[in-house]
C-alpha positions in Angstrom: -38.3 19.3 6.1 -36.4 15.6 6.7 -34.6 14.1 4.2 -37.6 11.8 2.4 -40.6 13.7 3.4 -40.6 15.2 0.0 -41.0 12.2 -2.2 -42.3 9.5 0.3 -46.2 8.7 0.1 -47.7 6.9 3.5 -50.3 4.5 3.2 -52.5 3.3 6.6 -50.7 3.0 10.0 -46.9 4.2 9.7 -44.3 6.0 12.0 -44.2 9.7 11.9 -40.7 9.2 11.6 -40.9 6.8 9.1 -39.7 7.8 5.0 -37.6 6.6 2.3 -35.0 7.6 3.2 -32.9 5.3 0.1 -34.1 7.1 -3.1 -33.2 7.2 -6.4 -28.8 7.5 -5.6 -29.3 4.0 -3.6 -30.7 2.6 -6.5 -27.7 3.6 -8.6 -25.1 3.0 -6.6 -25.3 -1.0 -6.8 -26.4 -1.0 -10.8 -23.6 1.5 -11.1 -20.5 -0.9 -9.1 -21.8 -4.0 -11.2 -21.6 -2.4 -14.1 -18.3 -2.0 -12.9 -17.6 -6.2 -12.2 -19.9 -7.0 -15.1 -17.5 -5.3 -17.6 -14.1 -6.5 -15.9 -15.2 -10.0 -16.0 -16.1 -9.7 -19.5 -12.2 -8.6 -20.6 -11.2 -10.9 -18.3 -12.4 -14.3 -20.7 -10.2 -13.5 -22.8 -7.3 -12.3 -20.8 -7.2 -15.2 -18.4 -9.2 -17.9 -20.3 -8.3 -17.2 -23.9 -11.0 -17.0 -25.5 -10.2 -15.6 -28.7 -13.7 -14.8 -30.3 -14.4 -12.2 -27.4 -10.4 -10.5 -28.5 -12.4 -7.5 -29.3 -14.9 -6.9 -27.4 -12.4 -7.6 -24.1 -10.3 -4.3 -25.1 -13.7 -2.2 -25.1 -15.0 -3.6 -22.0 -11.6 -2.9 -20.0 -11.6 0.7 -21.2 -15.3 1.0 -20.5 -15.0 -0.7 -17.0 -12.0 1.8 -16.0 -14.3 4.5 -16.9 -16.7 3.3 -15.1 -14.9 3.2 -12.1 -15.0 6.6 -11.9 -18.9 6.8 -11.8 -19.7 3.9 -8.9 -19.0 6.2 -5.9 -20.8 9.5 -7.1 -24.3 8.1 -5.8 -23.1 7.8 -2.6 -21.5 11.3 -3.0 -24.9 12.7 -4.2 -27.1 11.1 -1.2 -25.1 12.4 1.5 -26.7 15.3 3.2 -22.7 16.7 3.4 -20.8 14.9 0.7 -17.5 15.5 1.8 -17.9 12.8 4.0 -17.7 10.5 1.4 -13.8 11.2 2.0 -13.6 9.4 4.8 -14.4 6.2 3.1 -11.5 6.3 0.7 -9.2 8.3 3.9 -9.6 6.0 6.3 -10.4 2.4 5.2 -10.9 -0.5 7.2 -12.5 -4.1 7.9 -15.3 -2.8 10.4 -17.8 -2.3 8.2 -18.9 -3.0 5.0 -18.9 0.4 3.7 -15.6 1.3 5.3 -14.0 -1.6 3.6 -15.3 0.4 0.7 -11.6 2.3 0.3 -9.6 -0.9 0.2 -11.6 -2.6 -2.5 -12.0 0.1 -4.6 -8.4 1.4 -4.5 -6.9 -2.5 -5.1 -9.4 -2.0 -7.8 -8.7 0.6 -9.4 -4.7 -0.2 -9.3 -5.9 -3.5 -10.9 -7.2 -2.1 -13.7 -4.6 1.0 -14.4 -2.1 -1.5 -14.3 -3.8 -4.1 -16.5 -4.4 -1.1 -18.9 -0.8 0.2 -19.0 0.5 -3.1 -19.5 -2.0 -3.7 -22.7 -1.7 -0.4 -24.1 2.3 0.4 -22.9 3.5 -0.6 -27.0 1.1 2.1 -28.3 2.3 4.7 -25.8 6.3 4.2 -26.7 5.2 3.9 -30.4 3.3 7.3 -30.2 5.7 9.0 -28.3 9.4 8.0 -29.7 8.1 10.1 -32.9 7.5 12.7 -31.1 10.7 12.7 -29.2 12.4 12.8 -32.0 10.5 15.8 -33.8 12.5 18.8 -33.2 9.4 21.6 -34.5 6.9 20.3 -32.4 3.4 22.4 -32.3 1.4 22.7 -29.4 -0.7 19.9 -30.0 2.0 17.7 -30.6 3.5 19.5 -27.6 0.5 18.3 -25.3 0.2 14.9 -27.0 3.8 13.7 -26.7 4.5 15.2 -22.8 0.8 12.6 -22.5 2.2 9.5 -24.1 6.0 10.1 -22.3 4.0 10.2 -19.4 2.1 7.1 -19.7 5.5 5.2 -20.9 6.5 6.0 -17.3 10.4 6.0 -18.7 9.9 2.0 -20.2 10.7 2.4 -24.1 12.1 -1.3 -24.2 9.8 -3.1 -27.2 11.9 -6.1 -27.3 10.3 -9.6 -27.8 10.8 -10.9 -24.5 9.6 -7.2 -22.7 6.5 -7.9 -24.9 5.8 -11.1 -23.8 6.3 -10.3 -20.0 3.8 -7.6 -20.3 1.4 -10.2 -21.7 2.2 -12.4 -18.6 1.6 -9.3 -16.4 -2.2 -8.9 -18.1 -2.9 -12.4 -17.7 -2.1 -12.4 -13.7 -3.2 -9.3 -12.8 -6.7 -10.1 -14.9 -6.8 -13.1 -13.0 -6.3 -11.3 -9.6 -9.0 -8.8 -11.0 -11.6 -11.0 -11.2 -12.5 -11.9 -7.6 -11.4 -8.1 -6.1 -14.3 -6.7 -9.0 -16.5 -9.5 -7.7 -16.5 -8.6 -4.5 -16.3 -4.7 -4.9 -19.9 -5.2 -5.8 -21.2 -8.2 -4.2 -20.2 -6.1 -0.4 -22.8 -3.7 -1.5 -25.5 -6.9 -1.8 -23.4 -8.3 1.5 -24.5 -4.7 2.9 -28.7 -5.6 2.5 -28.0 -8.5 3.5 -26.8 -8.1 7.2 -30.0 -6.0 7.7 -31.1 -8.0 10.5 -34.2 -5.2 11.0 -35.4 -6.0 6.9 -37.0 -9.4 6.4 -36.7 -8.5 2.7 -33.1 -8.0 2.8 -31.9 -10.4 5.3 -30.7 -13.4 3.1 -27.4 -15.4 2.7 -28.0 -15.0 -1.2 -28.2 -11.3 -1.9 -24.7 -11.0 -2.0 -24.4 -13.6 -4.7 -27.3 -12.8 -6.4 -26.1 -8.7 -6.4 -22.5 -10.3 -8.3 -24.7 -12.5 -11.1 -27.1 -10.0 -11.6 -24.0 -7.4 -12.1 -22.3 -9.6 -14.3 -25.3 -9.9 -16.6 -26.0 -6.1 -16.7 -21.9 -5.6 -16.8 -22.1 -7.5 -20.4 -25.1 -6.7 -21.4 -24.4 -2.3 -20.8 -20.5 -3.6 -22.6 -22.6 -4.9 -26.0 -24.9 -2.6 -26.4 -22.3 0.3 -26.1 -20.2 -1.4 -28.6 -22.5 -1.8 -30.7 -24.3 2.0 -30.6 -20.5 3.0 -30.9 -19.4 0.5 -34.2 -22.4 1.3 -35.7 -21.9 5.0 -35.2 -18.6 5.4 -36.3 -19.5 2.8 -39.2 -21.9 5.5 -40.6 -19.7 8.6 -39.9 -16.9 7.4 -42.0 -19.1 6.6 -44.8 -20.9 10.2 -44.6 -17.8 11.9 -44.9 -16.6 9.9 -48.1 -12.7 10.8 -48.1 -11.5 8.2 -49.6 -7.5 9.2 -49.1 -8.4 9.3 -45.3 -9.9 6.2 -44.2 -12.1 3.7 -47.1 -15.7 2.9 -45.7 -15.0 -0.8 -46.3 -12.2 -0.2 -43.6 -14.2 0.6 -40.9 -16.4 -2.5 -40.0 -19.6 -1.9 -38.0 -20.7 -4.5 -35.2 -19.9 -8.1 -35.7 -22.6 -10.5 -35.4 -20.1 -13.1 -34.6 -18.5 -11.1 -32.1 -22.1 -10.3 -30.7 -23.7 -13.8 -30.8 -20.3 -15.4 -29.2 -20.6 -12.4 -25.9 -24.6 -13.5 -26.1 -23.5 -16.8 -24.9 -22.2 -16.0 -22.0 -24.6 -13.1 -21.6 -27.3 -16.6 -21.4 -25.4 -18.0 -18.9 -25.0 -15.7 -16.6 -28.4 -14.7 -16.7 -29.5 -18.5 -15.9 -27.6 -18.4 -12.6 -29.0 -14.7 -11.6 -32.6 -15.8 -12.9 -32.1 -19.1 -11.0 -30.9 -17.8 -7.6 -33.5 -15.2 -7.6 -36.7 -17.2 -8.0 -34.8 -19.6 -5.6 -34.7 -17.2 -3.2 -38.2 -15.8 -3.7 -39.8 -19.5 -3.7 -38.0 -20.2 -0.1 -39.6 -17.3 1.2 -42.3 -18.4 0.6 -42.7 -22.3 1.1 -40.5 -21.2 4.6 -43.1 -18.4 5.4 -40.3 -16.3 7.0 -40.5 -14.1 9.8 -43.1 -11.1 8.5 -43.9 -13.3 5.3 -47.8 -11.7 5.6 -46.1 -8.1 5.2 -44.0 -9.4 2.3 -46.0 -11.0 1.0 -48.6 -8.5 0.6 -45.6 -6.1 -0.6 -44.3 -9.1 -3.5 -47.8 -9.9 -4.5 -49.7 -6.9 -4.4 -48.2 -3.8 -3.9 -44.9 -4.3 -6.5 -46.5 -6.8 -8.2 -46.1 -4.8 -11.7 -42.1 -3.8 -10.7 -41.6 -7.3 -10.1 -42.9 -10.0 -12.1 -44.0 -7.8 -14.8 -41.2 -5.5 -15.1 -38.0 -7.2 -13.4 -39.2 -10.8 -14.5 -41.2 -10.6 -17.6 -39.6 -7.7 -19.8 -36.5 -7.4 -17.9 -35.7 -11.4 -17.7 -37.8 -13.7 -19.8 -38.3 -11.7 -23.2 -34.6 -10.8 -23.4 -33.8 -14.9 -22.7 -35.9 -15.8 -25.4 -34.8 -13.1 -27.9 -31.3 -14.1 -27.8 -32.1 -17.9 -27.7 -34.1 -17.8 -30.9 -31.5 -18.5 -33.5 -30.4 -16.1 -36.3 -29.2 -13.3 -33.6 -29.4 -10.1 -35.8 -27.7 -6.6 -34.6 -31.1 -5.1 -34.2 -32.7 -8.1 -31.9 -29.7 -8.1 -29.9 -30.0 -4.8 -29.0 -33.8 -4.6 -27.6 -32.9 -7.4 -26.0 -29.4 -5.7 -24.4 -31.3 -3.0 -23.7 -34.4 -5.1 -21.4 -31.4 -7.0 -19.7 -30.1 -4.3 -18.4 -34.1 -2.8 -17.3 -34.5 -6.3 -15.8 -31.1 -5.6 -13.5 -32.3 -2.2 -12.7 -35.5 -3.1 -11.5 -34.0 -5.6 -9.7 -31.8 -3.2 -7.6 -35.3 -0.9 -7.9 -37.3 -3.5 -5.8 -34.7 -4.4 -3.2 -33.6 -1.4 -1.9 -37.2 0.8 -2.6 -39.0 -2.5 -2.1 -37.8 -2.8 1.1 -38.9 0.1 2.6 -42.1 -0.1 1.3 -43.6 -1.7 4.5 -43.6 -0.1 8.0 -42.0 -1.1 10.9 -45.6 -1.4 12.8 -46.4 -4.2 9.8 -49.7 -2.5 9.0 -48.6 0.5 6.5 -46.9 1.3 3.8 -45.5 3.8 2.4 -44.1 4.7 -1.7 -41.7 6.2 -3.2 -42.6 9.2 -5.8 -39.2 10.0 -7.8 -38.8 13.6 -8.9 -39.0 14.4 -12.1 -39.1 17.8 -12.5 -36.3 19.3 -9.5 -37.6 22.5 -7.9 -34.1 22.7 -5.8 -30.9 21.0 -5.6 -32.3 17.8 -3.4 -34.9 17.3 -5.5 -32.3 16.9 -7.8 -30.0 15.0 -7.2 -32.6 12.0 -5.4 -34.3 12.4 -8.9 -34.6 12.1 -12.7 -32.0 14.5 -13.4 -29.3 12.7 -10.7 -29.8 9.3 -12.2 -29.5 10.2 -15.6 -26.3 12.6 -15.1 -25.0 9.6 -13.1 -25.4 7.2 -15.8 -24.4 9.2 -18.6 -20.7 9.7 -16.6 -19.1 7.1 -17.8 -19.9 7.6 -21.2 -18.5 11.0 -21.2 -15.2 9.5 -19.6 -15.2 6.8 -22.0 -15.4 9.1 -24.9 -12.1 10.9 -23.4 -10.3 7.9 -22.8 -11.0 6.2 -26.1 -8.6 9.1 -27.2 -5.6 7.9 -25.7 -6.2 4.1 -25.7 -6.7 2.8 -29.0 -9.9 0.8 -28.5 -11.1 0.6 -31.7 -7.6 -0.6 -33.5 -7.0 -3.9 -33.4 -3.4 -3.6 -34.6 -2.2 -1.0 -32.2 -2.7 -3.5 -29.5 -0.2 -5.6 -27.8 -1.5 -9.3 -28.3 -2.5 -11.4 -25.9 -2.3 -15.4 -25.6 
């Protein structure tokens, strides 16, 4: 059976060898890389531009960006018929193609984030490692913890004021370098689509910029949403324990509305940029009536009208935009707006990837992607709902593990950055 035949529904005049080859995993690929870039940009708003109100959110976003980084290439690996070929991108990186350059950009960005995290939490590593180093009778758990944190110090135990200032300077430099690298990490995904000359829907020089702006929106929205859920869950957990000798409920704060309001302002700003670019591209196509506009008009205004104008623009852009602009923002209203904003970015990726394959090269036929919901075999699992959910859940599991090492929620243990 041909790859794509299972989930492709054909209509009218379509070539026999035409199918929806790029399925849900290729939708998840730019969506996940966009979350990585957006989360890092959010953390850099504090580390580079010194917006002190975002201090708590910046620490959270940086660690979350590191967790998302491991999940970013997984959709490509799952989509490949021979997954081990995906290693070639990392082992033989070069700039002869956008995909091949991914290896260089991915490792460069990973090194930047890992280095920034090390400088940010080096003081914490030393403060945990030194008492364990001096303790003689260590249990099994303490030995494991000692080995982990001693390794993370990299042999640097200097906590002098001069050393900490050098750490702060290094953090700022790395964050500044990381912003363009993070944007390029995701922008090249838009470059891949925008450079396909054979597809009239994809070929536009605005595609990389649109991808970057919408990526920042999705990354900020996901960090805010995860921050709200985690902080509120911790607050409820501490209250339910009722153990005053450990920590009183008053000492544990839930999601602070001031942090949410300030972060929402930057979310609105990038939403304006993203929506403006998307509408500009749509209006320009209609005004100039570019090649194949007749078939594109049918796809945009008829076949995919619900996905584009209802789910993406109305529910994914307009409604969350209004929710954040209304005075008196609350945690509940912010949560609804964040979920809708992320859905809007996901639908944008869906409409680009799936919508770009919706019309036949005959210009007289259409194809529809029927995403497998209930998997019957490995192919329908990884190219269906199960594979997409697995990819989306993966960074949350990694974040939970990483948070055991990095004090994400304890600002007292963080090295201050000015």
